[in-house]
A tleap script that builds the chain and sets N, CA, C and O, in Angstrom:
source leaprc.protein.ff14SB
mol = sequence {
  NMET LEU ASN ILE LEU PHE PHE SER SER SER
  GLU GLY LEU VAL GLU HIE PRO LYS LEU LYS
  ASN LEU SER TRP PRO THR GLN GLU ASP LEU
  THR GLY ALA LEU GLY ALA MET LEU ARG LEU
  GLN ARG THR TYR ARG LEU THR SER ARG ASP
  LEU ILE ARG GLY LEU VAL ASP GLY HIE GLN
  SER ARG THR ARG LEU GLN SER ASP ASP MET
  LEU LYS LEU GLY MET PHE ALA PHE GLN SER
  ASP HIE ASN TYR ALA LYS ASP TRP PHE GLU
  GLN ALA LEU PHE PHE ALA THR GLN SER GLU
  VAL GLY SER LEU PRO GLU LYS ASP ILE ALA
  ALA ILE TYR VAL HIE LEU SER ALA ILE PHE
  GLU LYS VAL ARG VAL ALA CYS THR CCYS
}
set mol.1.N position { 2.812 10.990 -5.339 }
set mol.1.CA position { 3.480 10.270 -4.285 }
set mol.1.C position { 4.474 11.204 -3.600 }
set mol.1.O position { 5.216 11.932 -4.260 }
set mol.2.N position { 4.477 11.173 -2.283 }
set mol.2.CA position { 5.378 12.020 -1.514 }
set mol.2.C position { 6.801 11.504 -1.653 }
set mol.2.O position { 7.068 10.330 -1.397 }
set mol.3.N position { 7.699 12.363 -2.052 }
set mol.3.CA position { 9.101 11.979 -2.190 }
set mol.3.C position { 9.794 12.225 -0.852 }
set mol.3.O position { 10.251 13.335 -0.580 }
set mol.4.N position { 9.872 11.182 -0.015 }
set mol.4.CA position { 10.428 11.325 1.323 }
set mol.4.C position { 11.950 11.437 1.280 }
set mol.4.O position { 12.525 12.337 1.893 }
set mol.5.N position { 12.592 10.544 0.573 }
set mol.5.CA position { 14.050 10.575 0.461 }
set mol.5.C position { 14.420 10.698 -1.007 }
set mol.5.O position { 13.748 10.127 -1.866 }
set mol.6.N position { 15.453 11.419 -1.297 }
set mol.6.CA position { 15.907 11.520 -2.672 }
set mol.6.C position { 17.424 11.586 -2.696 }
set mol.6.O position { 18.065 11.922 -1.700 }
set mol.7.N position { 17.985 11.256 -3.855 }
set mol.7.CA position { 19.432 11.254 -4.011 }
set mol.7.C position { 19.888 12.469 -4.786 }
set mol.7.O position { 19.244 12.898 -5.743 }
set mol.8.N position { 20.993 13.008 -4.363 }
set mol.8.CA position { 21.651 14.068 -5.087 }
set mol.8.C position { 23.064 13.571 -5.366 }
set mol.8.O position { 23.786 13.199 -4.441 }
set mol.9.N position { 23.454 13.563 -6.617 }
set mol.9.CA position { 24.753 12.977 -6.969 }
set mol.9.C position { 25.909 13.649 -6.245 }
set mol.9.O position { 26.916 12.995 -5.973 }
set mol.10.N position { 25.799 14.917 -5.928 }
set mol.10.CA position { 26.905 15.597 -5.262 }
set mol.10.C position { 26.824 15.512 -3.742 }
set mol.10.O position { 27.840 15.663 -3.063 }
set mol.11.N position { 25.629 15.273 -3.196 }
set mol.11.CA position { 25.457 15.308 -1.748 }
set mol.11.C position { 25.153 13.956 -1.122 }
set mol.11.O position { 25.134 13.851 0.105 }
set mol.12.N position { 24.914 12.910 -1.921 }
set mol.12.CA position { 24.527 11.626 -1.354 }
set mol.12.C position { 23.064 11.646 -0.964 }
set mol.12.O position { 22.263 12.343 -1.587 }
set mol.13.N position { 22.713 10.897 0.049 }
set mol.13.CA position { 21.328 10.811 0.495 }
set mol.13.C position { 20.946 12.072 1.261 }
set mol.13.O position { 21.642 12.478 2.192 }
set mol.14.N position { 19.845 12.680 0.868 }
set mol.14.CA position { 19.386 13.907 1.497 }
set mol.14.C position { 17.999 13.641 2.079 }
set mol.14.O position { 17.135 13.083 1.404 }
set mol.15.N position { 17.790 14.041 3.325 }
set mol.15.CA position { 16.496 13.826 3.971 }
set mol.15.C position { 15.534 14.956 3.629 }
set mol.15.O position { 15.921 16.114 3.469 }
set mol.16.N position { 14.284 14.576 3.524 }
set mol.16.CA position { 13.220 15.546 3.344 }
set mol.16.C position { 13.099 16.337 4.652 }
set mol.16.O position { 13.144 15.732 5.724 }
set mol.17.N position { 12.950 17.658 4.603 }
set mol.17.CA position { 12.909 18.475 5.827 }
set mol.17.C position { 11.838 18.046 6.834 }
set mol.17.O position { 12.040 18.196 8.039 }
set mol.18.N position { 10.719 17.523 6.371 }
set mol.18.CA position { 9.642 17.121 7.279 }
set mol.18.C position { 10.022 15.890 8.109 }
set mol.18.O position { 9.349 15.578 9.092 }
set mol.19.N position { 11.084 15.196 7.726 }
set mol.19.CA position { 11.441 13.951 8.403 }
set mol.19.C position { 12.758 14.042 9.159 }
set mol.19.O position { 13.395 13.017 9.401 }
set mol.20.N position { 13.175 15.223 9.532 }
set mol.20.CA position { 14.450 15.408 10.213 }
set mol.20.C position { 14.587 14.573 11.481 }
set mol.20.O position { 15.676 14.077 11.768 }
set mol.21.N position { 13.518 14.406 12.241 }
set mol.21.CA position { 13.578 13.683 13.508 }
set mol.21.C position { 13.254 12.197 13.381 }
set mol.21.O position { 13.179 11.495 14.389 }
set mol.22.N position { 13.065 11.716 12.169 }
set mol.22.CA position { 12.768 10.307 11.951 }
set mol.22.C position { 14.036 9.483 12.128 }
set mol.22.O position { 15.101 9.855 11.634 }
set mol.23.N position { 13.920 8.365 12.831 }
set mol.23.CA position { 15.093 7.520 13.042 }
set mol.23.C position { 14.999 6.273 12.162 }
set mol.23.O position { 13.927 5.923 11.669 }
set mol.24.N position { 16.127 5.621 11.977 }
set mol.24.CA position { 16.186 4.389 11.195 }
set mol.24.C position { 15.537 3.267 11.992 }
set mol.24.O position { 15.430 3.363 13.215 }
set mol.25.N position { 15.101 2.204 11.317 }
set mol.25.CA position { 14.486 1.083 12.041 }
set mol.25.C position { 15.458 0.469 13.051 }
set mol.25.O position { 16.665 0.399 12.819 }
set mol.26.N position { 14.906 0.035 14.158 }
set mol.26.CA position { 15.697 -0.626 15.192 }
set mol.26.C position { 15.749 -2.127 14.901 }
set mol.26.O position { 15.073 -2.622 13.999 }
set mol.27.N position { 16.555 -2.833 15.673 }
set mol.27.CA position { 16.609 -4.293 15.548 }
set mol.27.C position { 15.237 -4.894 15.854 }
set mol.27.O position { 14.826 -5.873 15.231 }
set mol.28.N position { 14.540 -4.303 16.809 }
set mol.28.CA position { 13.188 -4.764 17.154 }
set mol.28.C position { 12.240 -4.596 15.960 }
set mol.28.O position { 11.408 -5.467 15.703 }
set mol.29.N position { 12.362 -3.494 15.240 }
set mol.29.CA position { 11.545 -3.274 14.038 }
set mol.29.C position { 11.830 -4.338 12.989 }
set mol.29.O position { 10.909 -4.879 12.378 }
set mol.30.N position { 13.106 -4.635 12.782 }
set mol.30.CA position { 13.491 -5.619 11.770 }
set mol.30.C position { 13.021 -7.020 12.166 }
set mol.30.O position { 12.547 -7.779 11.322 }
set mol.31.N position { 13.153 -7.355 13.436 }
set mol.31.CA position { 12.681 -8.653 13.924 }
set mol.31.C position { 11.173 -8.758 13.756 }
set mol.31.O position { 10.663 -9.806 13.358 }
set mol.32.N position { 10.467 -7.695 14.052 }
set mol.32.CA position { 9.019 -7.677 13.862 }
set mol.32.C position { 8.632 -7.869 12.404 }
set mol.32.O position { 7.648 -8.547 12.108 }
set mol.33.N position { 9.390 -7.284 11.500 }
set mol.33.CA position { 9.112 -7.423 10.066 }
set mol.33.C position { 9.338 -8.864 9.603 }
set mol.33.O position { 8.572 -9.385 8.793 }
set mol.34.N position { 10.393 -9.508 10.120 }
set mol.34.CA position { 10.645 -10.912 9.769 }
set mol.34.C position { 9.488 -11.790 10.237 }
set mol.34.O position { 9.002 -12.644 9.494 }
set mol.35.N position { 9.053 -11.571 11.479 }
set mol.35.CA position { 7.928 -12.343 12.008 }
set mol.35.C position { 6.659 -12.119 11.208 }
set mol.35.O position { 5.912 -13.060 10.940 }
set mol.36.N position { 6.417 -10.883 10.831 }
set mol.36.CA position { 5.220 -10.556 10.050 }
set mol.36.C position { 5.263 -11.230 8.684 }
set mol.36.O position { 4.249 -11.735 8.202 }
set mol.37.N position { 6.424 -11.237 8.071 }
set mol.37.CA position { 6.540 -11.856 6.750 }
set mol.37.C position { 6.277 -13.363 6.832 }
set mol.37.O position { 5.597 -13.924 5.973 }
set mol.38.N position { 6.812 -14.010 7.858 }
set mol.38.CA position { 6.563 -15.443 8.018 }
set mol.38.C position { 5.100 -15.730 8.351 }
set mol.38.O position { 4.554 -16.734 7.894 }
set mol.39.N position { 4.457 -14.867 9.139 }
set mol.39.CA position { 3.022 -15.040 9.420 }
set mol.39.C position { 2.200 -14.907 8.144 }
set mol.39.O position { 1.264 -15.675 7.919 }
set mol.40.N position { 2.553 -13.931 7.309 }
set mol.40.CA position { 1.852 -13.776 6.031 }
set mol.40.C position { 2.052 -15.005 5.149 }
set mol.40.O position { 1.113 -15.486 4.515 }
set mol.41.N position { 3.276 -15.504 5.117 }
set mol.41.CA position { 3.569 -16.688 4.307 }
set mol.41.C position { 2.731 -17.873 4.783 }
set mol.41.O position { 2.145 -18.590 3.971 }
set mol.42.N position { 2.676 -18.073 6.080 }
set mol.42.CA position { 1.927 -19.194 6.659 }
set mol.42.C position { 0.422 -19.003 6.466 }
set mol.42.O position { -0.271 -19.928 6.044 }
set mol.43.N position { -0.079 -17.820 6.769 }
set mol.43.CA position { -1.513 -17.551 6.717 }
set mol.43.C position { -2.069 -17.684 5.301 }
set mol.43.O position { -3.130 -18.273 5.100 }
set mol.44.N position { -1.355 -17.138 4.331 }
set mol.44.CA position { -1.859 -17.127 2.955 }
set mol.44.C position { -1.229 -18.211 2.084 }
set mol.44.O position { -1.414 -18.237 0.867 }
set mol.45.N position { -0.474 -19.116 2.740 }
set mol.45.CA position { 0.160 -20.248 2.040 }
set mol.45.C position { 0.965 -19.775 0.826 }
set mol.45.O position { 0.826 -20.298 -0.280 }
set mol.46.N position { 1.799 -18.781 1.068 }
set mol.46.CA position { 2.648 -18.238 0.011 }
set mol.46.C position { 3.928 -19.061 -0.061 }
set mol.46.O position { 4.457 -19.480 0.969 }
set mol.47.N position { 4.417 -19.288 -1.245 }
set mol.47.CA position { 5.673 -20.029 -1.379 }
set mol.47.C position { 6.847 -19.068 -1.243 }
set mol.47.O position { 6.752 -17.888 -1.579 }
set mol.48.N position { 7.939 -19.596 -0.749 }
set mol.48.CA position { 9.133 -18.755 -0.634 }
set mol.48.C position { 9.596 -18.303 -2.018 }
set mol.48.O position { 10.069 -17.177 -2.174 }
set mol.49.N position { 9.465 -19.165 -3.017 }
set mol.49.CA position { 9.882 -18.797 -4.382 }
set mol.49.C position { 9.119 -17.566 -4.882 }
set mol.49.O position { 9.711 -16.661 -5.470 }
set mol.50.N position { 7.819 -17.536 -4.648 }
set mol.50.CA position { 7.030 -16.379 -5.080 }
set mol.50.C position { 7.422 -15.133 -4.302 }
set mol.50.O position { 7.562 -14.057 -4.884 }
set mol.51.N position { 7.601 -15.269 -2.990 }
set mol.51.CA position { 8.008 -14.117 -2.187 }
set mol.51.C position { 9.366 -13.587 -2.625 }
set mol.51.O position { 9.575 -12.375 -2.674 }
set mol.52.N position { 10.279 -14.483 -2.940 }
set mol.52.CA position { 11.616 -14.090 -3.406 }
set mol.52.C position { 11.516 -13.274 -4.681 }
set mol.52.O position { 12.231 -12.288 -4.858 }
set mol.53.N position { 10.631 -13.689 -5.559 }
set mol.53.CA position { 10.460 -13.000 -6.849 }
set mol.53.C position { 9.583 -11.753 -6.743 }
set mol.53.O position { 9.471 -10.993 -7.705 }
set mol.54.N position { 8.961 -11.536 -5.583 }
set mol.54.CA position { 8.073 -10.393 -5.423 }
set mol.54.C position { 6.693 -10.637 -5.983 }
set mol.54.O position { 5.981 -9.690 -6.315 }
set mol.55.N position { 6.303 -11.902 -6.093 }
set mol.55.CA position { 4.999 -12.265 -6.645 }
set mol.55.C position { 4.068 -12.668 -5.500 }
set mol.55.O position { 4.290 -13.681 -4.838 }
set mol.56.N position { 3.031 -11.872 -5.274 }
set mol.56.CA position { 2.078 -12.153 -4.209 }
set mol.56.C position { 0.670 -12.057 -4.776 }
set mol.56.O position { 0.255 -11.014 -5.283 }
set mol.57.N position { -0.052 -13.160 -4.681 }
set mol.57.CA position { -1.443 -13.218 -5.138 }
set mol.57.C position { -1.586 -12.764 -6.592 }
set mol.57.O position { -2.534 -12.064 -6.947 }
set mol.58.N position { -0.645 -13.167 -7.409 }
set mol.58.CA position { -0.696 -12.834 -8.830 }
set mol.58.C position { -0.216 -11.441 -9.186 }
set mol.58.O position { -0.190 -11.083 -10.364 }
set mol.59.N position { 0.163 -10.648 -8.198 }
set mol.59.CA position { 0.645 -9.287 -8.438 }
set mol.59.C position { 2.167 -9.267 -8.326 }
set mol.59.O position { 2.734 -9.746 -7.344 }
set mol.60.N position { 2.805 -8.719 -9.320 }
set mol.60.CA position { 4.266 -8.672 -9.371 }
set mol.60.C position { 4.776 -7.346 -8.829 }
set mol.60.O position { 4.368 -6.276 -9.281 }
set mol.61.N position { 5.663 -7.430 -7.866 }
set mol.61.CA position { 6.309 -6.249 -7.299 }
set mol.61.C position { 7.670 -6.072 -7.965 }
set mol.61.O position { 8.225 -7.024 -8.513 }
set mol.62.N position { 8.197 -4.876 -7.918 }
set mol.62.CA position { 9.553 -4.653 -8.430 }
set mol.62.C position { 10.600 -5.086 -7.408 }
set mol.62.O position { 11.776 -5.228 -7.741 }
set mol.63.N position { 10.174 -5.295 -6.172 }
set mol.63.CA position { 11.079 -5.674 -5.102 }
set mol.63.C position { 11.310 -7.171 -5.109 }
set mol.63.O position { 10.373 -7.957 -5.249 }
set mol.64.N position { 12.573 -7.560 -4.955 }
set mol.64.CA position { 12.938 -8.971 -4.880 }
set mol.64.C position { 13.839 -9.169 -3.672 }
set mol.64.O position { 14.583 -8.270 -3.280 }
set mol.65.N position { 13.762 -10.353 -3.091 }
set mol.65.CA position { 14.597 -10.651 -1.937 }
set mol.65.C position { 15.997 -11.042 -2.383 }
set mol.65.O position { 16.180 -11.635 -3.446 }
set mol.66.N position { 16.966 -10.708 -1.573 }
set mol.66.CA position { 18.358 -11.071 -1.808 }
set mol.66.C position { 18.696 -12.290 -0.953 }
set mol.66.O position { 17.938 -12.648 -0.051 }
set mol.67.N position { 19.820 -12.919 -1.232 }
set mol.67.CA position { 20.238 -14.104 -0.483 }
set mol.67.C position { 20.324 -13.833 1.011 }
set mol.67.O position { 19.926 -14.673 1.818 }
set mol.68.N position { 20.836 -12.677 1.386 }
set mol.68.CA position { 20.952 -12.390 2.819 }
set mol.68.C position { 19.574 -12.188 3.464 }
set mol.68.O position { 19.413 -12.455 4.655 }
set mol.69.N position { 18.587 -11.724 2.702 }
set mol.69.CA position { 17.216 -11.636 3.220 }
set mol.69.C position { 16.682 -13.039 3.508 }
set mol.69.O position { 16.046 -13.277 4.535 }
set mol.70.N position { 16.948 -13.957 2.588 }
set mol.70.CA position { 16.487 -15.342 2.746 }
set mol.70.C position { 17.153 -15.983 3.960 }
set mol.70.O position { 16.515 -16.722 4.710 }
set mol.71.N position { 18.434 -15.696 4.145 }
set mol.71.CA position { 19.157 -16.216 5.307 }
set mol.71.C position { 18.530 -15.692 6.593 }
set mol.71.O position { 18.325 -16.459 7.534 }
set mol.72.N position { 18.224 -14.404 6.650 }
set mol.72.CA position { 17.613 -13.823 7.849 }
set mol.72.C position { 16.249 -14.441 8.132 }
set mol.72.O position { 15.915 -14.709 9.286 }
set mol.73.N position { 15.467 -14.666 7.093 }
set mol.73.CA position { 14.170 -15.313 7.280 }
set mol.73.C position { 14.343 -16.742 7.790 }
set mol.73.O position { 13.588 -17.192 8.652 }
set mol.74.N position { 15.331 -17.448 7.260 }
set mol.74.CA position { 15.607 -18.803 7.729 }
set mol.74.C position { 16.031 -18.826 9.183 }
set mol.74.O position { 15.569 -19.670 9.951 }
set mol.75.N position { 16.905 -17.910 9.571 }
set mol.75.CA position { 17.378 -17.841 10.956 }
set mol.75.C position { 16.211 -17.517 11.903 }
set mol.75.O position { 16.109 -18.089 12.988 }
set mol.76.N position { 15.354 -16.614 11.490 }
set mol.76.CA position { 14.214 -16.262 12.332 }
set mol.76.C position { 13.250 -17.447 12.447 }
set mol.76.O position { 12.782 -17.767 13.540 }
set mol.77.N position { 12.957 -18.091 11.321 }
set mol.77.CA position { 12.036 -19.231 11.323 }
set mol.77.C position { 12.601 -20.402 12.115 }
set mol.77.O position { 11.837 -21.185 12.679 }
set mol.78.N position { 13.917 -20.538 12.170 }
set mol.78.CA position { 14.563 -21.648 12.876 }
set mol.78.C position { 14.155 -21.681 14.349 }
set mol.78.O position { 14.142 -22.746 14.965 }
set mol.79.N position { 13.827 -20.538 14.904 }
set mol.79.CA position { 13.442 -20.457 16.314 }
set mol.79.C position { 12.106 -21.132 16.601 }
set mol.79.O position { 11.855 -21.554 17.729 }
set mol.80.N position { 11.245 -21.237 15.585 }
set mol.80.CA position { 9.907 -21.752 15.870 }
set mol.80.C position { 9.352 -22.728 14.841 }
set mol.80.O position { 8.483 -23.530 15.183 }
set mol.81.N position { 9.810 -22.694 13.618 }
set mol.81.CA position { 9.212 -23.532 12.574 }
set mol.81.C position { 10.297 -24.050 11.640 }
set mol.81.O position { 10.721 -23.363 10.711 }
set mol.82.N position { 10.739 -25.280 11.909 }
set mol.82.CA position { 11.848 -25.824 11.119 }
set mol.82.C position { 11.495 -26.083 9.661 }
set mol.82.O position { 12.384 -26.082 8.810 }
set mol.83.N position { 10.221 -26.304 9.352 }
set mol.83.CA position { 9.845 -26.504 7.956 }
set mol.83.C position { 10.097 -25.240 7.134 }
set mol.83.O position { 10.678 -25.291 6.050 }
set mol.84.N position { 9.652 -24.114 7.669 }
set mol.84.CA position { 9.885 -22.855 6.960 }
set mol.84.C position { 11.375 -22.506 6.955 }
set mol.84.O position { 11.899 -22.004 5.961 }
set mol.85.N position { 12.044 -22.774 8.066 }
set mol.85.CA position { 13.476 -22.489 8.135 }
set mol.85.C position { 14.231 -23.268 7.066 }
set mol.85.O position { 15.062 -22.710 6.350 }
set mol.86.N position { 13.936 -24.557 6.963 }
set mol.86.CA position { 14.599 -25.406 5.955 }
set mol.86.C position { 14.392 -24.836 4.556 }
set mol.86.O position { 15.332 -24.747 3.767 }
set mol.87.N position { 13.174 -24.459 4.261 }
set mol.87.CA position { 12.864 -23.914 2.936 }
set mol.87.C position { 13.651 -22.630 2.671 }
set mol.87.O position { 14.237 -22.475 1.600 }
set mol.88.N position { 13.670 -21.704 3.645 }
set mol.88.CA position { 14.386 -20.443 3.449 }
set mol.88.C position { 15.894 -20.657 3.346 }
set mol.88.O position { 16.560 -19.994 2.551 }
set mol.89.N position { 16.439 -21.581 4.147 }
set mol.89.CA position { 17.876 -21.884 4.056 }
set mol.89.C position { 18.218 -22.469 2.684 }
set mol.89.O position { 19.214 -22.084 2.072 }
set mol.90.N position { 17.396 -23.392 2.207 }
set mol.90.CA position { 17.649 -23.991 0.892 }
set mol.90.C position { 17.570 -22.944 -0.219 }
set mol.90.O position { 18.374 -22.964 -1.151 }
set mol.91.N position { 16.611 -22.041 -0.123 }
set mol.91.CA position { 16.506 -20.974 -1.122 }
set mol.91.C position { 17.730 -20.058 -1.072 }
set mol.91.O position { 18.251 -19.652 -2.110 }
set mol.92.N position { 18.181 -19.738 0.134 }
set mol.92.CA position { 19.363 -18.873 0.279 }
set mol.92.C position { 20.577 -19.528 -0.365 }
set mol.92.O position { 21.347 -18.864 -1.059 }
set mol.93.N position { 20.752 -20.828 -0.137 }
set mol.93.CA position { 21.881 -21.533 -0.749 }
set mol.93.C position { 21.778 -21.533 -2.266 }
set mol.93.O position { 22.762 -21.288 -2.964 }
set mol.94.N position { 20.586 -21.807 -2.768 }
set mol.94.CA position { 20.389 -21.836 -4.215 }
set mol.94.C position { 20.677 -20.474 -4.839 }
set mol.94.O position { 21.438 -20.373 -5.800 }
set mol.95.N position { 20.069 -19.439 -4.290 }
set mol.95.CA position { 20.215 -18.113 -4.881 }
set mol.95.C position { 21.583 -17.495 -4.629 }
set mol.95.O position { 22.009 -16.611 -5.372 }
set mol.96.N position { 22.274 -17.951 -3.590 }
set mol.96.CA position { 23.622 -17.432 -3.331 }
set mol.96.C position { 24.567 -17.791 -4.473 }
set mol.96.O position { 25.591 -17.137 -4.669 }
set mol.97.N position { 24.220 -18.823 -5.217 }
set mol.97.CA position { 25.063 -19.218 -6.357 }
set mol.97.C position { 24.675 -18.493 -7.636 }
set mol.97.O position { 25.354 -18.617 -8.655 }
set mol.98.N position { 23.584 -17.734 -7.583 }
set mol.98.CA position { 23.122 -16.984 -8.749 }
set mol.98.C position { 23.606 -15.540 -8.642 }
set mol.98.O position { 23.325 -14.868 -7.649 }
set mol.99.N position { 24.309 -15.069 -9.624 }
set mol.99.CA position { 24.885 -13.721 -9.557 }
set mol.99.C position { 23.833 -12.623 -9.496 }
set mol.99.O position { 24.114 -11.534 -8.996 }
set mol.100.N position { 22.627 -12.885 -9.993 }
set mol.100.CA position { 21.612 -11.835 -10.042 }
set mol.100.C position { 21.100 -11.404 -8.674 }
set mol.100.O position { 20.615 -10.281 -8.536 }
set mol.101.N position { 21.192 -12.253 -7.665 }
set mol.101.CA position { 20.692 -11.868 -6.347 }
set mol.101.C position { 21.797 -11.779 -5.307 }
set mol.101.O position { 21.515 -11.550 -4.131 }
set mol.102.N position { 23.009 -11.949 -5.700 }
set mol.102.CA position { 24.118 -11.777 -4.773 }
set mol.102.C position { 24.506 -13.048 -4.071 }
set mol.102.O position { 23.716 -13.983 -3.945 }
set mol.103.N position { 25.726 -13.064 -3.623 }
set mol.103.CA position { 26.230 -14.239 -2.941 }
set mol.103.C position { 26.272 -13.984 -1.441 }
set mol.103.O position { 25.988 -12.883 -0.969 }
set mol.104.N position { 26.627 -15.015 -0.714 }
set mol.104.CA position { 26.756 -14.919 0.737 }
set mol.104.C position { 28.201 -15.190 1.122 }
set mol.104.O position { 28.891 -15.955 0.448 }
set mol.105.N position { 28.663 -14.572 2.197 }
set mol.105.CA position { 30.007 -14.890 2.684 }
set mol.105.C position { 30.069 -16.356 3.123 }
set mol.105.O position { 29.051 -16.958 3.464 }
set mol.106.N position { 31.275 -16.915 3.109 }
set mol.106.CA position { 31.442 -18.323 3.482 }
set mol.106.C position { 30.909 -18.622 4.873 }
set mol.106.O position { 30.350 -19.695 5.100 }
set mol.107.N position { 31.071 -17.689 5.811 }
set mol.107.CA position { 30.586 -17.926 7.180 }
set mol.107.C position { 29.073 -18.065 7.205 }
set mol.107.O position { 28.542 -18.837 8.004 }
set mol.108.N position { 28.369 -17.336 6.352 }
set mol.108.CA position { 26.912 -17.446 6.297 }
set mol.108.C position { 26.494 -18.775 5.667 }
set mol.108.O position { 25.536 -19.404 6.116 }
set mol.109.N position { 27.201 -19.194 4.642 }
set mol.109.CA position { 26.905 -20.489 4.012 }
set mol.109.C position { 27.160 -21.613 5.016 }
set mol.109.O position { 26.377 -22.559 5.103 }
set mol.110.N position { 28.254 -21.509 5.772 }
set mol.110.CA position { 28.541 -22.511 6.802 }
set mol.110.C position { 27.437 -22.532 7.857 }
set mol.110.O position { 27.040 -23.603 8.316 }
set mol.111.N position { 26.941 -21.360 8.243 }
set mol.111.CA position { 25.855 -21.283 9.234 }
set mol.111.C position { 24.592 -21.956 8.711 }
set mol.111.O position { 23.882 -22.616 9.470 }
set mol.112.N position { 24.309 -21.797 7.436 }
set mol.112.CA position { 23.139 -22.451 6.840 }
set mol.112.C position { 23.287 -23.964 6.962 }
set mol.112.O position { 22.346 -24.647 7.366 }
set mol.113.N position { 24.460 -24.493 6.615 }
set mol.113.CA position { 24.672 -25.942 6.697 }
set mol.113.C position { 24.559 -26.442 8.140 }
set mol.113.O position { 24.029 -27.527 8.378 }
set mol.114.N position { 25.044 -25.672 9.087 }
set mol.114.CA position { 24.933 -26.060 10.498 }
set mol.114.C position { 23.462 -26.133 10.903 }
set mol.114.O position { 23.042 -27.090 11.554 }
set mol.115.N position { 22.684 -25.131 10.522 }
set mol.115.CA position { 21.269 -25.111 10.888 }
set mol.115.C position { 20.486 -26.211 10.156 }
set mol.115.O position { 19.616 -26.848 10.750 }
set mol.116.N position { 20.789 -26.433 8.884 }
set mol.116.CA position { 20.125 -27.518 8.154 }
set mol.116.C position { 20.459 -28.869 8.784 }
set mol.116.O position { 19.596 -29.740 8.901 }
set mol.117.N position { 21.700 -29.031 9.182 }
set mol.117.CA position { 22.116 -30.263 9.843 }
set mol.117.C position { 21.322 -30.483 11.125 }
set mol.117.O position { 20.886 -31.602 11.397 }
set mol.118.N position { 21.131 -29.439 11.908 }
set mol.118.CA position { 20.352 -29.538 13.146 }
set mol.118.C position { 18.901 -29.915 12.852 }
set mol.118.O position { 18.300 -30.703 13.582 }
set mol.119.N position { 18.348 -29.356 11.791 }
set mol.119.CA position { 16.968 -29.674 11.410 }
set mol.119.C position { 16.867 -31.142 11.020 }
set mol.119.O position { 15.974 -31.852 11.483 }
set mol.120.N position { 17.786 -31.597 10.166 }
set mol.120.CA position { 17.744 -32.989 9.726 }
set mol.120.C position { 17.974 -33.953 10.893 }
set mol.120.O position { 17.366 -35.023 10.936 }
set mol.121.N position { 18.830 -33.594 11.824 }
set mol.121.CA position { 19.073 -34.428 12.996 }
set mol.121.C position { 17.805 -34.516 13.842 }
set mol.121.O position { 17.466 -35.591 14.339 }
set mol.122.N position { 17.115 -33.415 14.007 }
set mol.122.CA position { 15.872 -33.413 14.792 }
set mol.122.C position { 14.830 -34.313 14.132 }
set mol.122.O position { 14.124 -35.053 14.817 }
set mol.123.N position { 14.733 -34.251 12.802 }
set mol.123.CA position { 13.786 -35.099 12.069 }
set mol.123.C position { 14.190 -36.567 12.207 }
set mol.123.O position { 13.338 -37.432 12.410 }
set mol.124.N position { 15.481 -36.844 12.097 }
set mol.124.CA position { 15.974 -38.231 12.201 }
set mol.124.C position { 15.660 -38.808 13.569 }
set mol.124.O position { 15.194 -39.942 13.669 }
set mol.125.N position { 15.908 -38.050 14.616 }
set mol.125.CA position { 15.637 -38.506 15.978 }
set mol.125.C position { 14.144 -38.733 16.185 }
set mol.125.O position { 13.740 -39.706 16.822 }
set mol.126.N position { 13.334 -37.840 15.648 }
set mol.126.CA position { 11.889 -37.959 15.791 }
set mol.126.C position { 11.354 -39.209 15.073 }
set mol.126.O position { 10.344 -39.777 15.487 }
set mol.127.N position { 12.023 -39.629 14.015 }
set mol.127.CA position { 11.571 -40.784 13.242 }
set mol.127.C position { 12.051 -42.117 13.790 }
set mol.127.O position { 11.622 -43.162 13.301 }
set mol.128.N position { 12.917 -42.118 14.780 }
set mol.128.CA position { 13.454 -43.368 15.324 }
set mol.128.C position { 12.756 -43.754 16.622 }
set mol.128.O position { 13.389 -44.283 17.535 }
set mol.129.N position { 11.471 -43.494 16.707 }
set mol.129.CA position { 10.715 -43.813 17.932 }
set mol.129.C position { 10.417 -45.284 18.035 }
set mol.129.O position { 9.790 -45.721 19.001 }
savepdb mol mol.pdb
quit
């Protein structure tokens, strides 16, 4: 495996010489990744719990999502799919209370409640026809 980036305790992060002109992902790249992840979840009917744990199609990854990742997925999904948004917001709230995946700042928790409230209000209005 090509070792692109490596750490040196005295120098911090050191770039591989072949990648000197490589830039960090842009906001557009990150937004595209969020959309792709939600499309994969929808297309393959993956649960947020499995994705959080790094479990996809029975294969376990070493990578796990953090609470702030779940919040970002919820915020992105809120623009187009409130069902997925609700699920990601609820997972973020649940895992934010678990020390193993990190907590969220109070402003982020408040934002989750605001968005969940908007989702529930939309459902309530839709049901009062």
